[in-house]
N, C-alpha and C positions, 0 to 999 in steps of 0.2 A: 345513478345506475337505473336502467330501465328493465322492466320485467315483462314477460309474455302475458302477465295478468294485470297490468296497469289499467287497461280500459275497463276490466271487470271490477277492479277495486274502486275506480272512480264512480262507476255506476252504482256500486254498493253504497258508497258514501251518500249519494243522492237518495237512494232507497231508504237508508237509515234515517234521513231527515224526516221522513213521513211514516216511519215504522209504527204500526198500530198494535202490535202483539206483545208489547212490553208487559211482563208479569203474567202472560197467558199460562193457563194451567196445563196445557199439553194434551188434554183429552180430545176426543173426536166429537165435537159439538153436534154434528148431524148424525153421529152414531155409525159412520160409514168407514170401511177400509176398502181400498181398491188395489188389486194386484194387476199391474199392467206392464206393457213393454217399455223399454227405455227409449223408444223411437221419439224423436223430437217433434213429430207431427201431432203428438198426443198432448193435450192440455187437460190433464185428469180432472181438476176441480171445475173448470169452466164448462167442460163437456156435460157435466151433470148438475150444473147450476149451483155449485158450492163455492165457498171462499176459503182462504187460508184459515186454519183452525177448525174447519168442519170435518175433515177426514184424514185418515192415515193413508198415505200413498206409498205403495211398495212396488219398485220397478226393477225389472231385470230383462235380459234378452228373451223376447217371446212372451213375456207376461205369464210365467209359469209359477205354479204353487210348489216351489222347491222346499227343501228342508228348512232353509233359513227363513223363507217366507212364512212357513208354518209357525216358526218360533214367534215371528212378529204378529201373526194372526192371534195366536194364543195370548200374547201380552195385550193385544188390542181388546180382545173380548173379555179378558179377565180383569184388566187394570185401567183401560182407557175408554170405557163406555162404548165400544164398537158393538153394534147390534146387527149390522148387515155387512156382508163381505161380497164384493164384486170381483170376479175374475174376468179381465178384459183383454182379449187378444185383438189384433187388427188386420185389416186387409193389406196386401202388398208388403207383408213383413218379411224381412230377409231370412228370418229363422224358419219361415214356412214356404219359402220359394227356392230353397236350396237343400240338398241332402247334407248329412253330416260329413260325408266324404268331400263334397264340393266346397263346403265351408273350410274344411281342413286344408284343401288344396289352395284356396284363395289366401289363407293365412300364411301358408308356406311360401307362396309366390311373393307376398309382400315383405315377409320377415326373413326369408331364407332359413327358417327353422321348422322342423317337423313338429306339428302340434297335435298329432294323432293321440297322444297320451291324455289329452284334455277332452272331456265330454262337453260339447257345445250346446246340445239340446235342440237340434233341428226338429221341426214339427212337420210330420207327414200329412196329418189330417187335423186341421184346426178345430173343427166342431167336436171330433172325438176327444181331442186333447183337452178342450174346454170342459167337456162332460167329465173326463177323468179327474181334472183338477178340482172341479166342484165337489166330486165324490171324495177326493183326498182331504179337502178341508172339512166337508160335512161329517166324515167318518172319524176325524181325529178325536181321540178320547178326551182331550182338554178343550174342545169346542162344544159348549152346551147346545142341547137340542133346540133351544129357543132362538138361536142365531140363524138368520136367513142367509143363504149362500146362493148366489146367482152367477151364471156364466154368460158372457156377451161377446159379440164380434163387432168391433168398431170399424166403420167404413171411413178410411182416411180421406176419401174424396167427397163424401156427402156430409160427414160429421155425425152420422146416425149410428146408434147402437141397436143391434138386433139380438134379442134374447135367444140363447141356445139351450140353457139348462137352469133349473132352479130347484132348490130343496130347502 
């Protein structure tokens, strides 16, 4: 019996043959957590010169500091040795190039189902949103003051990060 995942499972077996993180402790060895978009053009670790085991990577549409992301950040800074939190949005992001209504329309066209009950999180102004999310993390009562929080915009065409906000 074949599965839609057979190619991925075969690749995983090859990966497992050289897996180097056996017994890894799960902390962020470089002390970094990155909140970024789920966009497949983003390679979070390599874009900042890190390797598996160095950072906690939190991904969602648009790279937003959602309530669930805040839970992960709190766990990271209190239990997993995270000392720096990066909020990274990117250019040409679908969440920043469409309105909430446009995204709902596109979903309805593809699925035949009204999705207006779902908040998708369209981003009207990326730099403002990055600054707001940096503030949201920085002002969380369970994120200690000695944690550095920065917001960046990643250019998917050049591979460069541009600082937007830091606290």
